[in-house]
N, C-alpha and C positions, 0 to 999 in steps of 0.2 A: 702789287698786281692781284687782281681778283680772279678766282677760279670760276669757270663756267659750271653749270649744274652737273654735267657728266663727270668733270674732273673732281668736283667736290664729292660726288658719289663714290668714285674710285678711291680717293684719298681716305674717305670715311671707312672704306672696307679694308684698309690696311690692318692686319692683325696686330695685337699688342706685342710689345717688344719681347716679353717673356716667352711668347709662343713661337717666335722665329729665331730663337737662340738655340744652340746645340745643348748646352748645359752649363750652368754657372760653375759647376765643379771642375770643369776642364779648362777654365780660363784664369789667367792671372788677374789680380785686382784691378790694375790700370786698364787692361783690355776689357774686363768685364763691366766696369762702371763708367769709364770715360770713352774708350774707343767705340764700344757697342752702342752707347747712347748717341754719340755724334753720328755714327754710321746710320743708325735708325732715323735720326732727324733728317739726314740727307735723303734716305730712301723715301721718307714721308713726303719730301718736297718734290720728288720726281716720280712718285708712284703712279700718278695718272697720265704719264707721258709714255711715248713709245720706247724709252730707254730700256735696254735689256741688261741683264747681269754681265754678259760678255762685253758690252760697251763700257761698263764700269771697270771691268778687269783691264781692258785695254787702256783706259784712262789712267789707272794706277801705274801701268808700265811707263806711259809717257811722262807722268810726273816723277817717277823714279829716275828716268833718264835725265830730266832737268836737274834733279838733285845731284846726280853724279857729275854733270857738267859744272855745277856750282862748286863742288868739292875740288875739281881740277882748277877752276879759276882761283879759288883760295883766298880771296880778300875777306875781311871780317863781314862785310855785307853779304857777299856770296855765300859764306858759310851759314849765316843766319837764314838766308833764303833756302839753301840746300837742306838744312835741317828741318825747316818748316815743310818743304816739299816731301821729304822722306816720311815725315809724320803723317802728312796728308795722304800719301800713298798707302800707309798702313791702315788708315781709317777707311779708305775706299776698298781695301782688300777685305774688310769685314762687311762693307755695304753690299758687295756683289752677292755674297752668301745670304744675307738677310733678304735681299730682293728675290733671289732664287727660291728661298723657302716660302716667302710671302706669296709668290705667284705659282708655287708648285712647279718650278722649272729645274729642280735638282736632277743631276745625272752624273754618271761616272765620267763622262766627257767634260762636263763642266768642272769637275774636280781636277781633271788633267790640265785643262786650260788655266785654272787657278794656280795649280802647282807650277806651270810654265811661267806664269806671270811673276810668281814669287821668285823663281830662279833668275829671271831676267832682271828684276829690280835688284836682287842681290848682286849680280854681276855688274850692273850699271852703277852701283853705289859703293860696294865693299872695296873694289880695286881702286877706284878713284880716291876713296878715303885713305887707303894705304899709301897711295901716291902722295896725298896731301901730308900725311904724317911724315913721310920720308923727306920731302922738300922743306918741311918746316923744321925738323929736328936733326936730320942726317945722323940718326942714331942706329948703329948696326944691331943693337939689342932689339929694337923695334922690328927690324927685318926678321930676326930669329923668331919672334913671337907671332909673326903673321902666318906662318905655316900651320902651327897648331891651332891658331884662331880659326882658320878656315876649315881645316880637317876635322877638328873636334866639334865645331858647330854643326857640321853635316851629321855627325853621330848623334848629337843632342836632338836635332830636329827629327831624325828617323825614329829615335826612341820615344820622343814625345808623341809623335803621330800614332805609333803602334799602341802605346798605353792609353791614349785618348780614345782611339777606336775601340779598344778592348773594354774600356770603362763605359763608354756609351752603350755598347752591346750588353754588357753585364748588368747595367742599372736601368735600362729602358726597355722593359718587356713590350714586345710588339712593335718597337720602333727600330732599335739597333743603332748602328753607326751611320757614317756618311757615305761609305762606298765599299767596294770589295776589300777583303783583307789581303794580307801579303801572300796568302797561299793560293790566290786566284789569279796568278800572273798570266797563265795561258789563256784564261777566259778574257782577260783584259786585252791581250794581243789580238785574239780572234775578233772581239767586238770592234776593235779599231779599224779592222780591214773593211768594214762596211760604212765607214764615215769618210769625210773629206780629208784632203792632204794635211791641213793644219791640225786636225784632231789626231790623225795618224802619227804625225811628228811629235805632238804633245804626249801621246800615250807611249810611243816607242822610246823617246829620248828623255822624258821627264818622269812620268808616272811609273812605268814598268821598272826602270832602274831604281827608282825610289823604293818600290815594293821589294825588289830583290835585295837591296842594301838593308832595308828594314828587317827582313827575315834573317839575314846573316847576322846582323848586330844583336838582335834580341835572342836568337838561338844560342849565341855565344854567351851573352851576359846573363840570361835567365831562361834556360831551356824549358823549365816547367811553365813559365808564363806563356811561351809560344804554344806548347802543347795544350794548355788550358784554353787558350783563345780559339783553338780549332774545335773544341768539344763543348764549350759553354753554351747552354741553351737557357736563356734568361726567363725566369718567372718571378712572381712577387717575392717568394722566399729567397731564391738565389740573388735577386737584386738587392735585398736588404743585407745579405751577407757580403756581397761584393762591394757595396758602398761602404759598409762599416770597416772592412779590412783594407780597402784600396784608396779611400779618400785622401788620407795623409800623404802618401807618396805622389798621388795625382797632383796635389797642390804644388809639390816640388817640380814635377815634370813640366807643369805650366810655366814655371819661372825660367826654364831654359828653352821655351818654345820661340817661335818666330816673333811674336809680338814684343816681348821684352828686348830681344835683339834689336828690333827696329826702333822703338822709342828711346832706348838708352843711347843708341847711336845717334839718333836725331837730336837729343838733348846735348850730347857732347859736341856734336857738329855746330849747333847754334852758339855754344860757348867757345868754339874753336879749340876744343881740347879732345880731339879724336884719339890722342895717345892714351887718355884716361879710359876711353871706351875699350881700347885694345887690352889694357890691364884687366878691366872688368870681365871682358869676354874670356880671357885665358885663365885667370886665377879665380875670380869669384864664381863664375858660371860653372867652371869645372869642379869647384868645391861642392857646389849644390848638386851637380850631376853625380858625384861619387856618393854623397849621402843618399840621393834618390835611388841609386842602384841597390845599395844594401837594404834600405827600407823596403823597396819593392820586392826584393827576393824574399824577405821575411813575410811581407803581406801576401805574396803569391802562395807561399807555403801554408800560411794560416787559412787562406781561402780554400785551398785544396783539402786541408784537414777538416774544415767546417762542412764543406759539401760532402765529404766522405762520411763524416759522422752522421749527417742527416740522411744518408743513403742516396744522394743525388749524383754521386760519382763513385766509380770503382777505381781503386789504385793498387798497383802491384809494385813493391819496392825490391830493388836488387842492389845491395850495397848502398851507395850514396845516390844512385840514379833512380828517379821516380818515373815510372811509365804510366801515363794516364790511359786507361783502356777505353771507356765509353761512358757517357752520361746515362744514368738510370732514369726511368720514368718518374717524374716527381708528381706527387699527389696534388700539389698546389699550382701546377703549370696551367697557364691560361692561354 
């Protein structure tokens, strides 16, 4: 099919892939090099059309529902189709963000809808996957693993999202992250009151609970990281320090994010070995999570020490509790 002159012009104006990505530092390798490339190619094919990011988000939910139905059906062919659909939904999950950034349509409400779509796809696929594992193996041990698989994955995703946002704000002077941080819950609720019912529901039942959960988890696991996130004002000097100290643990957080969860589950589904995915989720991912926690605590402490030494931050210590007071004016702030 040949594009008309207007569509060719719009397609030609699509920004380069590197300019519509958040940051390579916050993505796992498969998501960074495979998913984002395929999502970008998809966006390129529809860039000159009236398709919106929200339409792509809705499409990912529909495809996720098809994947869940296939898991319930459970035949080898159905599992292959279901795994492929789940992987396709993951690619579309990245495409909506790329299109939004390319057309400058980003918003807090889009973030809420995207989070709602992720939650729906999870419900549509995870529980059918557990059903398939049970009817295939009838192993009570699998049932015991399903509870921590779901509960701890929620913790992983909340921690990843917090450290991702903190990393983006700390390393991108003048740009920051993708949305409000977890301390702006009241503002999020207030903003939702002026939107339509779908947005209100997405904000009230998906984004706001996610932010509240995120704040509780991070405040418990690494209270200094939480306090630092509320004070950090990124400039070139701060950005260099933050990247140097936090890049390592950020790579680990990316490994327990939503993308690996999705494509590992998709691969295991296509091989009809969702039980293997269950073991990966409970044992391997939680092992990575524990290492990330301790590495991040050390990285946060070193970040605070470096910023304090340079005079960008004041710190008062009382026993083992560090209270961050306020950021000082930095001579290199831009």
